[in-house]
N, C-alpha and C positions, 0 to 999 in steps of 0.2 A: 333255430332262427338268430340268437345271438351271436350263433358264428358264421351266418350269413350277412348279418350287418357289420361285424370287423371285415368282413372281407370287401363288403362295398364301401364302407369308407377307407381302407386301406386301397382298392380301387383309384377311388377318388383322389386320395393324397398322391399317390406315383400320377394322376392324371394331371393334376397341378404342378406338380414337381418339374415334371415335363413341360410342361406352360412354361415355368419360370427359365429353366432352361434355354428355352427356345428363342424368350424374349433376352436373355443374358446374352447370348449368341449373337442375335440379330444387332443390339448397340455395342457388343464388340465389332465386329462387320461395318456398324455406320461410322464407329470412330476411326477405324482405319480408312474408310471411304470418304471420311469427308476432306482430310487434307488432301486426298490424288483431286476432287472436285473443287475445292477452294483453296490450291495452293495461292501462297502470296510470296513475292519475292524477298529474301532477308538481304539486308543491306550487311555488307563486310565489317561497319561501324560499331553495329550494333545497335543500332538506334531505329526509335520506331520511325514510319516514313513522316512524320509532323515534327520530330524532335529535333530543336537548331544545336547548332555546338555552340560551346559558352563563349561569350562575348566579353572583351575588357577594350576599354578604350581610354585616350590620354589627348586633353586638348593643352594645344601652345606648350607644344613638346619642342619647338621649334624656337630660335628666339629672334631670327633675322623676319622673316616671312612676317605678313600682316596675321595671317591665320594658319593654323596648322593642326594636327590631328593625326594619332596614329591607333590604329586598329587593329587589334585579334580577334579573328573568328576561328576557333579551335589552333590551327598550326598555320592557316594563312596569316600574314603579317604585312599589313599597307601602311603608307605613310601620305601624308598629302602637304601640301603648301600651297598657299592664298597668298599672290602678290595683286594690290590693287584695292579699292580701283586706284588707278595713275592714269597719266597723261599718255597715250603711247608715243616710241620713238619715232614711230612712220607716221608720218600725218595720213596716209592711205587708209589705215585701220581705223580711223577716226569716224564716229556715227553722230551726226547732230544729233538725234532723236533719242539715242540709247547707248549702254555701254555694250562693247563687244567683248566675248566671252571666248578667253582659248584654252585650250586643254591638251596636256603632251603628257605621254609617260615617259618619265627617267628610268630608264633599267641601269645604272651602273651596278647595282649588285642586285644580282636574283638568286636566291635557295629554292632548290626544289622539295617535294614536297617528301622526298628521300634522304635528304642531306643531314637531317638529324638537326637542323637549328643553324647550321654553317651555312655562309654566304660566299656563293662563288664572284669572282672577281672578274669585272668586265672592262669596258672602258675606263670606270673611276678607278680600276685597281685596288688600293687600300683605303679608299675615302672611305669614311661613315658617315651615318645622319644627316647633321641639317649639309652638309658640304655637299652630298648626295643629291639633294632635292632641292636644293638651290642651284645646282649645276644647270646649264642652258642646253636642255635636251632636245631642243627643236633644231640645233644645228646638226647639217647632214653629215661633217666630218666626224662627230661624236657617236652618230648611230653605226658605221658600217662596221665594226668589231664587237657590237653589243652582243650579249646571247639572247635569243628569242623569246618572247613573251610566252609563256607556259604553253604547253600541246593542250590543241582542244578547241581553245576558243573559236577557232573556224574563220577568223575573218582577219585582214590586214591592220596594221598597227593604227593606220589612219583610219580606219573605220571604226576601230574601237574607239578611238579619240574622238570622233565626231558624234558615235552613241552616246558617249559620256556628257559630250555639250550640248548635245539634244537634251539629253534629261532633264540636265542641271537648268538648261535655258527655258525650261517652260517653269520653273518655279523660284528663277531668281526676278527680281523688279528689276531689270535690266533699263528702264527708263526714269529710275531713279538717278541714274550715273549718265548722264551723255556726254559725249566726246572723252571718254575714258576707255580703260580695258583692265579686264580684272583677267588675271593668270593662274589658272588650276594646273599645278604639278603634281603628279599622281610616280610615287616611287613604290614598286611589288618588290619586297623585301624577300619574302618567304611565301611560296604559292603552294597551296595542300587546297585547290577546289573552290568552287564560288569567287572567283578572284577578282572576276568583271564588276557583279555584285558587290562583294566587299569594297572596290574601290570607288565606287558610288558612295556608297555610307561612308565611306571615310573623306570622298570630298564633302559630302554634306557638313561632316562635324565640323570639317576647317571652316568652308562657309558661315554658319554659325559663328566659329570663335570668332571670325574676322570682323562679325558684325555687320554681314551683308545683307541688306535687306531683301524677303522672300515672302512670297506669298503663297506659299506650301513648301512641304515640307516631301524632296522624293524618297520614298522607302523603296530599295532593291532587293529584290527575291530572286534567290535561284534554285529552279526545280530540274530533278530530273525524271523524265516521263518514258514509259514505257508502253506500248500499244501492242500487247501481246493477246493474239484469241487462242492460242492455244493454251495459255497457262490457265484459264479459265472454262471449265465445259458446263457450269449450271445456271446457264445466261445472265451471270453476272456483269455488273460492270468490268470491261476489260483493261481501263487503265489504273497504269499504280504512278504515283506522283512521289518522289524522294525529295523534303525540301534541305537545303544546305546541303548537298553532295559534296565529298570528299573528291580528289585528284583521282582516285580508285575508282570510285563509285561514278565518276565523269565519263572516263575511260576504258572501263571494263567491257569485258561480252555481254552481247545482247543488242535487240532495237532498242535502242534509248536516244532522247533527244535532248535538249540542256536547252532551258527556255531562263532569258532573264527580264525580270518583270519590275518596271519601275512605276510605283503608285502614287500619287500623289495622295499624302495620308492626311493634309489639314483637310481637303475637299471631300474625302471620305467620309466625315463624323457622322455616323448615325445616330448620338445620342450629345445632346448640345450639354451635359452636366459631364461627360468624359469624352475632349477632346481626341483622345487616343484610339478611340474605339474606330475600327474599321466596318461600313456597312455593307451590305450588298452594291451601292452604288459607287463602290470606288472606280476612280479615274486612272487607267493605265496611260500613263505620259509619254511610255517607251516600250522597246520589248524587243528583244535581238534573240535570236535562235539558233543552233549548231548543233551536229551532229545526223540523226536522223531524221526523217522525215516525221512530223507529228499530226495526228490528227485532229478535226475539228474538237473531239471529245476529249482530246487530251489536253488540248488549249486551253478549254473552259473549265477543265478539271483544274490547270496549275493557278488560273485565274481566283478560283474559289479557296483551292488550299492557301494562297498566299492572303487573301482578303481575310479568312478564317484565323489562319496561324501564324504564320510569319509577320505579315507586315505591322500588326498590334503589338507584336513583343519587338519588334526594330524598334516603333517608332517610340515604345514606352523607354527603351533603354536609350534613345537620342533625348530625348525630355529626361531621364535621370542624368546623362553625362551633362547637361546642359547648369543643370540643377547646383550639381555638386561643384561645376567652374565657379557660377554663380556667389552659390555660397560661400566657398574657398577663396575669393576674390572680395566677398564684404568681411571676411574675419580678418584676412590681411590688410584691408584699408583702415578698420577700425580696433586691431592691434597695438 
């Protein structure tokens, strides 16, 4: 009887051991199959989809313009100068009820993302900094031999200038400066992705530095969108969104579209005590797309990602930059 009991216990033990081995093998199979079912695109930069690159800004970086700013987003570097409000040289640009806004890209010096920080000379030759930004970028003669804008923007220079103008016009109080003109000159020093969005954010900082009256804060977000049905096979969302893509991420292989969203951060505040918070009711004042076609789900995902992650961070960064400038001016005034 005792021997039988021992034998039964051994048999039960063998059955439990076999069951544990089966469960362990099943878990290993699930660990192997799960990445295949839920593959995610990995960014070449190693960042998560919602991580932004480090940003740094310098206001009043130029002495001649009425307002200026220098913005670095990763390896992308943009300068912007504001001239005005001032009387237009030509009377045909004068409007009796509001100010005329002019936007131009100055491309005397442009460095690619692979240039290692060096700059390629264009029409400006060895001219640097302030002289480049204050150059007459609108003259046709100076545009003939200039290098093209960074590839992948998917639009002509005039279309990009029009897009920046429309985005800024929604937020600048043009009615406060009748019969005047405000000139916005953008200089792309180095391009490594998200160039157009960085140009708008730099123009915003320059406008604030010039003391231009504004009804809102236009915050630009650049997103790379992938609509790949073959990446997912478990019924989950097939849209992948990368915020603040680099040049490599914008032009890499794959079915991707690039979306530049401009959100009025001030009108989108969801909490009266926190003006930097972007709520679900954020207003998209301008949008530019290039690359592969984007589905409706992909477009809605970019708006959600922008309102949730990018716009609040950039809005807080702009606020911090202005606060530091005002604090520095106050300390200089009373020193």
